[in-house]
C-alpha angles and dihedrals in degrees: 000000000000130000120213111245117233114244117198120188130193112242128190099182145359093279091057090047095052092048092047094050092046089052093054106268114159096200141008132221107213118212143145132213105031088186083078092042093259130323134192115294121222122265087246091057090047091051092050091051093044089054092049101051139026102211125102117287125203113194122210117237103200126119103189142015114281131037103278113114095227115184103014093183089057091046093053090047092052090047089054092050091051091047087052089053090054103266112150104168127055147182123218145141134167133191131195125231092274095054095257123127113275091230096178092055093044093049092049093050093044089052088057090053090063097213099324118149115255145179125229100221134214093301081097088068090060095044120120090225118018094187093052091048092052093050093048091052097038098105101039112124117253099013105134105145144043117205104208146150091198090244138037090246094058143260095311090065096031100050095099090051092049092051092047092050092048087056090057094058110145096027117118107285094015103082096097126096117265107228105191119212140137116086089357115167130186089245089066094056104081094053092046092049090048088057091054096258109138107163123087134182127201134182117155091024088068092054115066090181093052129244091317088063132067130259110278116227089206093052092051091046091054089055092046093050095046093045089052093047093047091047091055091050095051114082114241 
């Protein structure tokens, strides 16, 4: 028996979203300003994308480059505006100056989400202690996913960590889905699937013309097809 792998694609606007869904994406991460590695889109952008597609949308909550929370009051206000526009899934993650999780900031923002599902993003790959971070966040409401490459440098360097964490599934702090992204290549997929990892995140790989170009339906479809083929080939 095979299980369809989840494919999440970064979308900047409604055109990206339509192309990604047509290519077989299961979910979109909505951001703006990729020069800063992805910041919070406006409620208007969210509403336009929500009207254009019917797949799940996870909206980034991040106001500036880096992994410091910054103005938490503003963050919670933005989260409320997005909730008012209909957003019900989010992406966030904040570290303190020492590389530990900024638990106060995360808890305040999560409280504003009022039970919505959310992803802790690649801030985990810059954390001083991944295991400690996971255990501190383990009981927060709505946390169901970690977006991670296993290392700040990307999946090539982080693959051993990803495989090790997949093997700890069910331990305290390890119940969330591993969504692998960050230098992810199709050649990584069979080994990740064999380890039980079945959620994948792409950004630049969906844009043959780079970040100045749009999401390519064909590029997303090639990932969808190969993920499905690899999933069939991996014993379940």
